[in-house]
C-alpha positions, -999 to +999 in steps of 0.1 A: +015+182+297+016+206+327+023+177+351+050+165+327+068+199+329+063+202+367+075+167+373+105+165+349+113+202+345+109+199+307+084+186+282+092+150+273+067+151+245+065+182+221+064+216+237+029+230+236+040+259+213+056+238+186+025+231+165+013+267+169+046+281+156+045+259+125+009+270+118+015+307+122+050+310+109+065+328+138+101+332+149+117+308+175+131+323+207+165+309+200+167+330+168+161+363+185+190+387+191+189+416+215+181+444+191+155+470+190+132+453+165+098+437+165+095+399+165+065+377+161+068+348+185+046+323+202+057+312+237+044+303+271+047+328+299+064+309+327+067+337+352+056+373+356+072+399+379+054+432+381+075+463+388+068+500+395+092+521+374+108+553+387+081+573+369+055+555+390+040+535+361+038+497+362+058+474+339+065+437+339+094+412+335+084+379+319+100+346+315+089+331+282+096+297+267+091+278+235+104+245+222+138+261+214+148+284+243+138+305+273+140+343+273+135+372+297+112+398+282+106+433+294+071+448+290+074+485+292+046+506+308+030+518+275+024+481+265+018+469+300-012+493+304-028+479+273-024+442+281-024+440+320-060+428+323-058+402+295-057+365+305 
């Protein structure tokens, strides 16, 4: 599937997250609205850009995709410190 996405720029077959979303009952990225709420989503991290904030702490900007949409996600420093070493 990775070659499929790299070659075509999209998944010709089902997106890898589709079956996981159905199993876990999570929200789709296309349903999300920019509000200060918590969402439960399953997506693939397509890109990560680490950034040092003005306060000197690290944070990250992610590009996340699922079978419905692509979204830019901000990971603020308090969350980034907890998850930065996870793979």
